[in-house]
Backbone as ProteinMPNN parsed JSONL, in Angstrom:
{"seq_chain_A": "MKPLVVVIVLLLTTGMAHAQGTNPGNPSLQQQLNQIHNQLNLIQQAITGLSTSPPDTRRLYYLTKVTSAASQATQACDTGFHFASLWEIFDTSNLKYDTNLGATSDDSGQGPPSLAAGSTGWIRTGGSSEGTSTTSGRANCLAWTTDSATSNGTIVALPDSWSFSSDRIEPWATTTSFCSFPHRVWCVAD", "coords_chain_A": {"N_chain_A": [[95.481, -79.249, 3.983], [94.32, -81.368, 6.577], [96.46, -82.753, 9.128], [95.886, -85.47, 9.864], [94.369, -86.433, 7.729], [96.27, -86.25, 5.701], [98.079, -88.22, 6.535], [96.501, -90.518, 6.243], [96.003, -90.49, 3.458], [98.636, -90.761, 2.507], [99.248, -93.323, 3.516], [97.394, -94.883, 2.083], [98.181, -94.335, -0.568], [100.823, -95.285, -0.593], [100.329, -97.969, -0.062], [98.825, -98.695, -2.324], [100.713, -98.283, -4.333], [102.606, -100.215, -3.679], [101.004, -102.438, -4.044], [100.687, -102.521, -6.778], [103.104, -103.302, -7.709], [105.418, -105.585, -9.412], [107.076, -107.388, -8.342], [107.705, -110.644, -7.367], [108.254, -111.214, -4.694], [106.834, -109.496, -3.146], [104.037, -108.869, -0.959], [100.721, -110.098, -1.63], [98.095, -108.345, -3.409], [95.714, -108.435, -1.942], [96.696, -108.978, 0.654], [98.132, -106.644, 1.134], [96.081, -104.734, 1.056], [94.655, -105.588, 3.284], [96.522, -104.985, 5.272], [96.52, -102.2, 5.06], [93.876, -101.718, 5.771], [93.942, -102.593, 8.449], [95.74, -100.706, 9.49], [94.22, -98.388, 9.149], [92.143, -98.958, 10.918], [93.565, -98.823, 13.346], [94.236, -96.109, 13.309], [91.669, -95.002, 13.435], [90.93, -95.859, 15.998], [92.76, -94.38, 17.494], [91.871, -91.794, 16.913], [89.332, -91.874, 18.077], [90.063, -92.114, 20.739], [91.148, -89.583, 21.136], [88.958, -87.93, 20.979], [87.521, -87.73, 23.336], [85.617, -86.236, 25.995], [86.665, -83.147, 27.505], [88.128, -82.884, 30.811], [86.033, -82.129, 33.635], [86.412, -79.104, 35.037], [85.24, -77.454, 36.825], [84.837, -75.736, 39.937], [84.347, -77.475, 42.968], [81.613, -77.732, 45.296], [79.682, -78.106, 48.316], [77.009, -79.004, 50.602], [77.196, -79.827, 53.924], [76.444, -83.12, 55.195], [75.782, -83.513, 57.793], [74.81, -81.643, 60.717], [76.321, -78.775, 62.308], [77.547, -77.073, 65.181], [77.627, -73.505, 65.479], [80.154, -72.536, 66.283], [81.776, -74.55, 65.39], [81.715, -74.558, 62.692], [83.818, -73.699, 61.032], [85.494, -75.866, 60.965], [84.087, -77.909, 59.784], [84.18, -78.84, 57.156], [85.365, -81.235, 54.71], [88.743, -82.46, 54.057], [90.58, -80.529, 51.761], [88.596, -78.801, 51.239], [86.875, -75.811, 52.32], [85.105, -73.773, 54.733], [82.628, -71.995, 53.239], [82.359, -68.699, 51.896], [79.534, -66.744, 51.06], [80.002, -65.38, 48.72], [81.807, -66.939, 47.357], [80.369, -69.108, 46.426], [78.175, -68.06, 45.257], [77.283, -67.853, 42.504], [76.058, -70.505, 41.306], [76.029, -71.749, 38.838], [78.553, -71.822, 37.799], [79.838, -73.704, 39.206], [80.33, -77.053, 40.532], [78.3, -79.348, 42.103], [79.171, -81.466, 44.746], [78.061, -84.483, 44.984], [78.828, -86.742, 46.324], [80.06, -86.022, 48.752], [78.252, -84.185, 49.727], [75.007, -83.227, 51.073], [71.952, -84.566, 49.849], [68.719, -84.72, 48.224], [65.466, -86.168, 47.517], [64.848, -85.208, 44.905], [67.137, -83.913, 43.994], [68.983, -84.614, 42.067], [71.95, -84.114, 40.313], [72.577, -81.87, 41.652], [72.456, -79.478, 44.434], [70.456, -79.935, 47.459], [67.222, -78.455, 48.112], [65.624, -75.825, 50.04], [63.263, -77.019, 50.838], [63.999, -79.526, 51.627], [64.939, -79.094, 54.1], [67.396, -77.945, 54.041], [69.253, -75.815, 55.012], [72.197, -73.855, 55.542], [75.084, -72.835, 57.421], [76.883, -69.908, 56.493], [79.714, -68.07, 55.459], [80.029, -64.531, 55.828], [81.725, -62.519, 55.004], [82.042, -60.207, 56.358], [82.594, -57.995, 59.237], [83.27, -59.205, 62.601], [80.349, -60.183, 64.095], [77.646, -60.53, 66.232], [75.267, -59.785, 67.413], [73.604, -58.733, 65.509], [70.648, -59.045, 63.558], [70.486, -59.17, 60.915], [70.67, -60.675, 57.802], [73.693, -61.595, 56.287], [75.209, -59.931, 57.793], [75.183, -60.927, 60.409], [77.206, -63.261, 62.076], [77.811, -65.059, 64.141], [79.771, -64.018, 65.892], [82.081, -64.091, 64.206], [82.085, -66.855, 63.883], [82.719, -68.009, 66.35], [81.175, -68.484, 68.563], [78.526, -70.207, 70.285], [76.343, -69.118, 71.372], [73.041, -68.515, 72.576], [72.136, -66.011, 72.396], [73.328, -64.795, 70.326], [73.634, -64.346, 66.743], [73.776, -65.931, 63.506], [74.35, -66.117, 59.945], [72.392, -67.953, 57.669], [71.927, -69.817, 54.668], [70.034, -71.044, 51.858], [69.029, -72.874, 48.951], [66.136, -71.819, 47.445], [62.853, -73.307, 47.864], [60.531, -72.434, 46.907], [59.664, -70.658, 44.12], [58.597, -68.175, 43.803], [58.347, -64.575, 43.996], [60.252, -63.075, 46.578], [61.17, -60.969, 49.231], [63.324, -61.489, 50.857], [65.37, -62.757, 49.575], [68.439, -63.43, 47.993], [69.092, -63.674, 44.916], [70.445, -66.655, 43.547], [69.723, -67.391, 46.099], [68.062, -68.074, 49.217], [67.8, -66.44, 52.289], [68.401, -66.033, 55.807], [68.603, -65.423, 59.356], [69.924, -67.218, 62.174], [69.823, -68.408, 65.545], [72.932, -68.789, 67.158], [73.169, -70.98, 68.755], [71.744, -72.976, 67.632], [72.184, -75.833, 65.728], [73.32, -76.157, 62.312], [73.67, -77.32, 58.919], [76.675, -76.985, 56.9], [77.973, -74.859, 54.417], [80.36, -75.713, 52.027], [83.366, -75.273, 50.088], [85.661, -76.057, 47.465], [89.195, -75.797, 48.043]], "CA_chain_A": [[94.912, -80.517, 4.382], [94.567, -81.66, 7.974], [97.531, -83.749, 9.27], [95.373, -86.836, 9.915], [93.977, -86.771, 6.367], [97.526, -86.443, 4.974], [98.606, -89.535, 6.925], [95.661, -91.559, 5.636], [96.266, -90.472, 2.019], [99.973, -91.351, 2.294], [99.168, -94.764, 3.73], [96.682, -95.485, 0.958], [99.01, -94.196, -1.766], [101.941, -96.225, -0.447], [99.77, -99.319, -0.178], [98.445, -98.938, -3.715], [101.944, -98.38, -5.12], [103.169, -101.542, -3.416], [100.097, -103.452, -4.582], [100.829, -102.558, -8.219], [104.444, -103.796, -8.046], [105.434, -106.893, -10.058], [108.057, -108.228, -7.68], [107.029, -111.801, -6.786], [108.507, -111.276, -3.258], [105.907, -108.581, -2.482], [102.769, -109.491, -0.56], [99.653, -109.987, -2.625], [97.258, -107.152, -3.317], [94.772, -108.619, -0.831], [97.439, -108.835, 1.91], [98.44, -105.228, 1.308], [94.832, -104.052, 1.408], [94.367, -105.967, 4.673], [97.423, -104.186, 6.116], [96.008, -100.832, 5.052], [92.645, -101.742, 6.563], [94.353, -102.676, 9.862], [96.309, -99.415, 9.87], [93.096, -97.452, 9.258], [91.466, -99.268, 12.187], [94.387, -98.262, 14.425], [94.084, -94.655, 13.258], [90.324, -94.707, 13.94], [90.971, -96.027, 17.456], [93.492, -93.228, 18.043], [90.981, -90.635, 16.804], [88.29, -92.05, 19.091], [90.685, -91.806, 22.031], [91.371, -88.142, 21.226], [87.714, -87.169, 20.959], [86.8, -87.792, 24.6], [85.302, -84.927, 26.579], [87.688, -82.63, 28.422], [87.73, -83.076, 32.209], [85.234, -81.065, 34.242], [87.316, -78.367, 35.925], [84.502, -76.522, 37.686], [85.134, -75.826, 41.372], [83.354, -78.251, 43.709], [81.058, -77.212, 46.538], [78.655, -78.986, 48.862], [76.399, -78.722, 51.897], [77.5, -81.0, 54.741], [75.328, -84.025, 55.476], [75.456, -83.405, 59.218], [74.797, -80.277, 61.232], [77.424, -78.376, 63.186], [77.367, -75.866, 65.974], [78.227, -72.35, 64.809], [81.58, -72.423, 66.603], [82.487, -75.646, 64.722], [81.502, -74.438, 61.243], [85.083, -73.537, 60.309], [86.159, -77.174, 60.875], [83.109, -78.901, 59.342], [84.392, -79.288, 55.776], [86.366, -82.276, 54.474], [90.059, -82.047, 53.572], [90.522, -80.017, 50.4], [87.475, -77.861, 51.193], [86.805, -74.899, 53.459], [83.841, -73.105, 55.034], [82.466, -71.062, 52.127], [81.714, -67.396, 51.918], [78.48, -66.721, 50.042], [80.538, -64.84, 47.47], [82.535, -67.996, 46.655], [79.433, -70.054, 45.819], [76.991, -67.305, 44.869], [76.847, -68.238, 41.158], [76.189, -71.966, 41.28], [76.163, -72.243, 37.467], [79.978, -71.968, 37.515], [80.351, -74.675, 40.163], [79.792, -78.409, 40.434], [77.936, -79.834, 43.417], [79.767, -82.766, 45.056], [76.995, -85.324, 45.543], [79.414, -87.775, 47.196], [80.285, -85.439, 50.08], [77.173, -83.292, 50.128], [73.63, -83.648, 51.313], [71.086, -84.629, 48.674], [67.321, -84.998, 48.527], [64.817, -87.03, 46.527], [64.845, -84.657, 43.554], [68.268, -83.011, 43.777], [69.772, -85.032, 40.905], [73.381, -83.851, 40.483], [72.71, -80.569, 42.286], [72.219, -79.424, 45.873], [69.064, -79.992, 47.899], [66.605, -77.145, 48.32], [65.113, -75.497, 51.359], [62.202, -77.972, 51.159], [64.619, -80.685, 52.269], [65.52, -78.628, 55.359], [68.817, -77.81, 53.734], [69.905, -74.528, 55.26], [73.564, -74.041, 56.008], [75.871, -71.671, 57.825], [77.666, -69.361, 55.387], [80.519, -66.892, 55.82], [79.447, -63.293, 55.317], [82.736, -61.612, 54.489], [81.986, -58.967, 57.124], [83.242, -57.915, 60.551], [82.727, -60.07, 63.634], [79.045, -59.65, 64.478], [76.813, -61.551, 66.863], [73.966, -59.282, 67.849], [72.8, -58.332, 64.365], [69.657, -59.993, 63.047], [70.474, -58.935, 59.478], [71.395, -61.66, 56.989], [74.871, -61.02, 55.656], [76.011, -59.29, 58.837], [75.277, -61.845, 61.551], [78.136, -64.362, 61.825], [78.164, -65.74, 65.398], [81.077, -63.459, 66.304], [83.05, -64.724, 63.293], [81.997, -68.308, 64.069], [83.426, -68.379, 67.586], [80.255, -68.663, 69.684], [77.283, -70.969, 70.145], [75.434, -68.43, 72.281], [71.642, -68.378, 72.18], [71.842, -64.584, 72.229], [74.038, -64.336, 69.127], [73.041, -64.814, 65.49], [74.612, -66.178, 62.339], [73.614, -66.144, 58.684], [72.219, -69.236, 56.991], [71.353, -69.7, 53.327], [69.575, -72.262, 51.187], [68.422, -72.654, 47.647], [64.717, -71.793, 47.787], [61.95, -74.336, 47.358], [59.432, -71.705, 46.288], [60.296, -69.779, 43.165], [57.87, -66.915, 43.67], [59.11, -63.428, 44.483], [60.38, -62.904, 48.018], [62.09, -59.861, 49.48], [64.477, -61.905, 51.651], [66.151, -63.654, 48.753], [69.53, -62.921, 47.168], [69.008, -64.672, 43.851], [69.352, -67.603, 43.701], [69.736, -67.85, 47.481], [67.151, -67.606, 50.256], [68.669, -66.21, 53.438], [67.853, -65.552, 57.071], [69.558, -65.626, 60.443], [69.575, -68.245, 63.152], [70.592, -68.336, 66.785], [74.184, -69.545, 67.064], [73.022, -72.197, 69.548], [71.014, -73.97, 66.838], [73.097, -76.396, 64.708], [72.93, -76.202, 60.907], [74.678, -77.851, 57.999], [77.676, -75.967, 56.556], [78.333, -74.789, 53.006], [81.801, -75.898, 51.83], [83.832, -75.082, 48.722], [87.028, -76.557, 47.269], [90.284, -74.835, 48.271]], "C_chain_A": [[95.249, -80.774, 5.847], [95.6, -82.771, 8.09], [97.024, -85.192, 9.246], [94.974, -87.311, 8.521], [95.209, -87.036, 5.525], [98.1, -87.823, 5.271], [97.816, -90.64, 6.249], [95.922, -91.635, 4.135], [97.627, -91.092, 1.715], [99.94, -92.858, 2.476], [98.481, -95.462, 2.562], [97.515, -95.452, -0.315], [100.163, -95.186, -1.736], [101.463, -97.651, -0.648], [99.421, -99.651, -1.614], [99.686, -99.079, -4.596], [102.583, -99.747, -4.923], [102.307, -102.628, -4.042], [100.263, -103.584, -6.095], [102.204, -103.071, -8.65], [104.377, -105.202, -8.629], [106.421, -107.835, -9.416], [107.34, -109.392, -7.014], [107.25, -111.912, -5.278], [107.573, -110.36, -2.467], [104.655, -109.341, -2.053], [101.721, -109.273, -1.642], [98.854, -108.703, -2.394], [96.301, -107.266, -2.124], [95.477, -108.453, 0.512], [97.755, -107.37, 2.186], [97.191, -104.432, 1.682], [94.42, -104.38, 2.841], [95.243, -105.171, 5.638], [96.937, -102.731, 6.201], [94.747, -100.736, 5.906], [92.982, -101.786, 8.058], [94.928, -101.35, 10.356], [95.211, -98.355, 10.028], [92.306, -97.693, 10.553], [92.234, -98.699, 13.373], [94.259, -96.738, 14.476], [92.718, -94.256, 13.812], [90.274, -94.839, 15.46], [91.684, -94.853, 18.114], [92.624, -91.977, 18.012], [89.9, -90.707, 17.877], [88.834, -91.71, 20.469], [90.896, -90.32, 22.229], [90.083, -87.351, 21.372], [86.914, -87.282, 22.254], [86.606, -86.386, 25.153], [86.433, -84.457, 27.481], [87.209, -82.81, 29.867], [86.952, -81.862, 32.722], [86.098, -80.357, 35.275], [86.579, -77.361, 36.804], [84.837, -76.79, 39.151], [83.993, -76.558, 42.078], [82.87, -77.502, 44.947], [80.034, -78.21, 47.054], [78.134, -78.445, 50.187], [76.594, -79.97, 52.743], [76.243, -81.832, 55.008], [74.876, -83.92, 56.927], [75.497, -81.942, 59.641], [75.982, -80.04, 62.154], [77.0, -77.156, 63.995], [78.077, -74.732, 65.254], [79.724, -72.255, 65.057], [82.419, -73.527, 65.957], [82.397, -75.559, 63.199], [82.813, -74.353, 60.465], [85.854, -74.854, 60.172], [85.261, -78.259, 60.274], [83.386, -79.496, 57.962], [85.504, -80.33, 55.678], [87.687, -81.67, 53.991], [89.946, -81.638, 52.101], [89.393, -79.019, 50.189], [87.557, -76.939, 52.393], [85.403, -74.304, 53.565], [83.683, -71.951, 54.045], [81.866, -69.728, 52.533], [80.629, -67.439, 50.844], [79.044, -66.283, 48.694], [81.372, -65.864, 46.706], [81.592, -68.956, 45.931], [78.18, -69.38, 45.28], [76.429, -67.746, 43.521], [77.066, -69.736, 40.979], [76.35, -72.524, 39.869], [77.629, -72.443, 37.083], [80.64, -73.015, 38.41], [79.769, -76.054, 39.883], [79.531, -78.913, 41.847], [78.513, -81.239, 43.614], [78.717, -83.626, 45.756], [77.542, -86.453, 46.418], [79.589, -87.248, 48.616], [79.063, -84.717, 50.618], [75.834, -83.948, 50.345], [72.872, -83.642, 49.985], [69.659, -84.864, 49.14], [66.724, -85.818, 47.392], [64.944, -86.517, 45.099], [66.022, -83.724, 43.292], [69.122, -83.409, 42.578], [71.253, -84.864, 41.171], [73.637, -82.509, 41.154], [72.413, -80.629, 43.772], [70.742, -79.566, 46.219], [68.529, -78.578, 48.131], [66.153, -76.982, 49.764], [64.026, -76.478, 51.794], [62.749, -79.199, 51.878], [65.251, -80.289, 53.602], [66.996, -78.315, 55.224], [69.341, -76.389, 53.829], [71.313, -74.811, 55.741], [74.207, -72.737, 56.415], [76.686, -71.226, 56.626], [78.477, -68.176, 55.889], [79.948, -65.659, 55.138], [80.472, -62.38, 54.647], [82.795, -60.3, 55.255], [82.78, -59.022, 58.416], [82.573, -58.882, 61.52], [81.452, -59.448, 64.193], [78.205, -60.774, 65.077], [75.427, -61.071, 67.207], [73.067, -58.867, 66.692], [71.809, -59.435, 64.008], [69.507, -59.821, 61.534], [71.3, -59.997, 58.764], [72.551, -60.967, 56.284], [75.749, -60.258, 56.625], [76.233, -60.25, 60.0], [76.187, -63.014, 61.211], [78.65, -65.015, 63.11], [79.554, -65.337, 65.89], [82.212, -64.129, 65.539], [83.205, -66.211, 63.601], [82.78, -68.802, 65.28], [82.487, -68.652, 68.753], [79.049, -69.514, 69.303], [76.198, -70.363, 71.03], [74.028, -68.317, 71.705], [71.251, -66.912, 72.012], [72.574, -63.983, 71.033], [73.399, -64.97, 67.895], [74.106, -65.034, 64.421], [73.747, -66.25, 61.099], [73.58, -67.561, 58.13], [71.596, -68.968, 55.631], [70.93, -71.061, 52.826], [69.131, -71.881, 49.787], [66.922, -72.811, 47.853], [63.921, -72.94, 47.179], [60.712, -73.723, 46.721], [60.06, -70.671, 45.368], [59.504, -68.512, 42.905], [58.704, -65.801, 44.281], [59.108, -63.366, 45.998], [61.425, -61.837, 48.271], [63.316, -60.277, 50.279], [65.396, -62.841, 50.877], [67.232, -62.894, 48.01], [69.674, -63.957, 46.064], [70.34, -65.348, 43.606], [69.149, -68.056, 45.145], [68.597, -67.257, 48.317], [67.993, -67.486, 51.521], [67.885, -65.719, 54.645], [68.953, -65.676, 58.117], [69.028, -66.701, 61.372], [70.376, -67.994, 64.414], [71.813, -69.238, 66.64], [74.111, -70.864, 67.833], [72.311, -73.309, 68.767], [71.926, -74.517, 65.755], [72.489, -76.409, 63.303], [74.012, -76.942, 60.116], [75.613, -76.698, 57.635], [77.946, -76.026, 55.059], [79.853, -74.81, 52.872], [82.142, -75.718, 50.353], [85.286, -75.574, 48.629], [88.045, -75.433, 47.455], [90.801, -74.29, 46.958]], "O_chain_A": [[96.341, -80.435, 6.305], [95.629, -83.66, 7.239], [97.675, -86.055, 8.658], [95.214, -88.466, 8.168], [95.204, -87.956, 4.708], [98.557, -88.516, 4.362], [98.398, -91.596, 5.736], [96.049, -92.731, 3.59], [97.757, -91.867, 0.767], [100.533, -93.593, 1.687], [98.934, -96.512, 2.106], [97.551, -96.431, -1.06], [100.448, -95.848, -2.734], [102.117, -98.446, -1.324], [99.686, -100.759, -2.079], [99.707, -99.908, -5.506], [103.048, -100.366, -5.88], [102.83, -103.634, -4.522], [100.004, -104.654, -6.645], [102.441, -103.255, -9.844], [103.417, -105.934, -8.388], [106.597, -108.961, -9.88], [106.459, -109.174, -6.182], [106.506, -112.639, -4.62], [107.528, -110.443, -1.24], [104.258, -110.319, -2.686], [101.838, -108.364, -2.465], [98.932, -108.074, -1.339], [96.107, -106.3, -1.387], [94.915, -107.847, 1.424], [97.659, -106.907, 3.323], [97.252, -103.549, 2.539], [93.884, -103.518, 3.537], [94.777, -104.734, 6.69], [96.944, -102.12, 7.27], [94.575, -99.786, 6.669], [92.358, -101.077, 8.848], [94.655, -100.917, 11.475], [95.272, -97.525, 10.935], [91.858, -96.746, 11.201], [91.634, -98.155, 14.3], [94.183, -96.151, 15.555], [92.61, -93.29, 14.567], [89.645, -94.023, 16.134], [91.264, -94.381, 19.171], [92.629, -91.189, 18.958], [89.592, -89.7, 18.514], [88.144, -91.088, 21.276], [90.833, -89.832, 23.357], [90.11, -86.214, 21.841], [85.727, -86.956, 22.263], [87.348, -85.465, 24.812], [87.084, -85.265, 28.144], [86.004, -82.88, 30.111], [87.183, -80.729, 32.299], [86.475, -80.956, 36.283], [87.202, -76.518, 37.45], [85.088, -77.929, 39.547], [82.82, -76.293, 41.818], [83.616, -76.741, 45.563], [79.569, -79.068, 46.304], [78.729, -77.561, 50.803], [76.2, -81.062, 52.33], [75.13, -81.308, 55.041], [73.723, -84.205, 57.247], [76.141, -81.113, 58.998], [76.564, -80.974, 62.704], [76.207, -76.329, 63.547], [79.024, -74.967, 64.503], [80.485, -71.931, 64.145], [83.647, -73.451, 65.973], [82.949, -76.406, 62.498], [82.908, -74.879, 59.356], [86.769, -74.95, 59.354], [85.648, -79.427, 60.262], [82.865, -80.565, 57.642], [86.458, -80.314, 56.455], [87.736, -80.514, 53.571], [89.299, -82.317, 51.303], [89.244, -78.457, 49.104], [88.232, -77.249, 53.374], [84.625, -74.33, 52.612], [84.507, -71.037, 54.016], [80.989, -69.648, 53.394], [80.797, -68.106, 49.823], [78.608, -66.765, 47.648], [81.623, -65.676, 45.516], [81.976, -69.555, 44.926], [77.228, -70.057, 44.889], [75.228, -67.988, 43.404], [78.135, -70.171, 40.551], [76.77, -73.67, 39.716], [77.916, -73.168, 36.13], [81.858, -73.19, 38.374], [78.834, -76.199, 39.096], [80.428, -78.907, 42.69], [78.362, -82.101, 42.749], [78.51, -83.511, 46.964], [76.787, -87.058, 47.179], [79.295, -87.956, 49.579], [78.863, -84.645, 51.831], [75.564, -85.054, 49.877], [73.129, -82.811, 49.113], [69.419, -85.17, 50.308], [67.409, -86.126, 46.416], [65.128, -87.308, 44.174], [65.919, -82.831, 42.452], [69.923, -82.598, 42.114], [71.772, -85.407, 42.146], [74.779, -82.054, 41.22], [72.148, -81.703, 44.314], [69.877, -79.344, 45.372], [69.295, -77.633, 48.32], [66.289, -77.887, 50.587], [63.878, -76.744, 52.987], [62.037, -79.838, 52.652], [66.017, -81.064, 54.175], [67.753, -78.411, 56.19], [69.815, -75.826, 52.843], [71.59, -75.88, 56.283], [73.928, -71.679, 55.85], [77.132, -72.052, 55.83], [77.973, -67.364, 56.665], [79.448, -65.73, 54.015], [80.11, -61.554, 53.809], [83.511, -59.379, 54.859], [83.536, -59.962, 58.662], [81.448, -59.325, 61.291], [81.469, -58.327, 64.701], [78.077, -61.845, 64.484], [74.498, -61.874, 67.285], [71.869, -58.668, 66.892], [72.111, -60.621, 64.147], [68.524, -60.27, 60.945], [72.474, -60.199, 59.073], [72.39, -59.871, 55.747], [76.906, -59.967, 56.322], [77.347, -60.368, 60.511], [75.991, -63.687, 60.199], [79.793, -65.471, 63.161], [80.384, -66.173, 66.248], [83.16, -64.655, 66.12], [84.311, -66.751, 63.583], [83.413, -69.858, 65.247], [82.95, -69.017, 69.833], [78.617, -69.531, 68.151], [75.237, -71.044, 71.389], [73.844, -68.06, 70.515], [70.155, -66.61, 71.54], [72.448, -62.789, 70.763], [72.716, -65.99, 67.986], [75.172, -64.419, 64.43], [72.533, -66.428, 61.198], [74.586, -68.271, 58.119], [70.834, -68.016, 55.46], [71.4, -72.094, 53.301], [68.891, -70.711, 49.488], [66.477, -73.83, 48.381], [64.268, -73.471, 46.124], [59.934, -74.419, 46.069], [60.905, -69.889, 45.803], [59.716, -67.844, 41.892], [59.663, -66.065, 45.005], [58.075, -63.583, 46.631], [62.455, -61.803, 47.599], [64.267, -59.501, 50.379], [66.123, -63.633, 51.477], [66.972, -61.827, 47.456], [70.305, -64.997, 46.258], [71.332, -64.633, 43.462], [68.447, -69.041, 45.374], [68.22, -66.097, 48.146], [68.821, -68.356, 51.792], [66.845, -65.074, 54.514], [70.096, -65.996, 57.794], [67.845, -67.042, 61.354], [71.473, -67.437, 64.365], [71.728, -70.322, 66.064], [74.909, -71.768, 67.586], [72.288, -74.458, 69.208], [72.41, -73.745, 64.927], [71.292, -76.642, 63.135], [75.124, -77.152, 60.602], [75.367, -75.557, 58.024], [78.126, -77.106, 54.495], [80.551, -74.028, 53.517], [81.316, -75.978, 49.478], [86.037, -75.508, 49.603], [87.804, -74.285, 47.084], [91.717, -73.468, 46.948]]}, "name": "protein", "num_of_chains": 1, "seq": "MKPLVVVIVLLLTTGMAHAQGTNPGNPSLQQQLNQIHNQLNLIQQAITGLSTSPPDTRRLYYLTKVTSAASQATQACDTGFHFASLWEIFDTSNLKYDTNLGATSDDSGQGPPSLAAGSTGWIRTGGSSEGTSTTSGRANCLAWTTDSATSNGTIVALPDSWSFSSDRIEPWATTTSFCSFPHRVWCVAD"}
């Protein structure tokens, strides 16, 4: 028998035994049943308190609301967050988008905005310092140290068109941008 059921049965059994007593100093049957009813209400309240949903422990991420120069991307995230590598936020189903800190759009709900909302963001590549490459995933504005118009960095967004495209790393759409052009920044919790 489950422990909670045992407690309820004991309370009812004890109450009924007391109710059947003949001692005139005992409370009446109705008073005892009222006490049992009150105890059952307290138990029900305790059960209700235990059945709440567990806290959401998914890692938070967001796209900054304002744009930053490439050389400022590493400082763009709020305290408790850092400039994300694509590999940290690649699988968004395991993450929770922070709608309080992050950019949103008309139809983003509790998730991030899409490319249709102009929501591209600088993203760390995990590669070597590279500025002259025009390949997404390699270009990183010399490891985010330059705003040069002759250097490139990688930007990503969640696509607004769900048809096949060869420049997409599912679910991400990616391209490069000149380091001199400011973009939002993808951030993830530390």
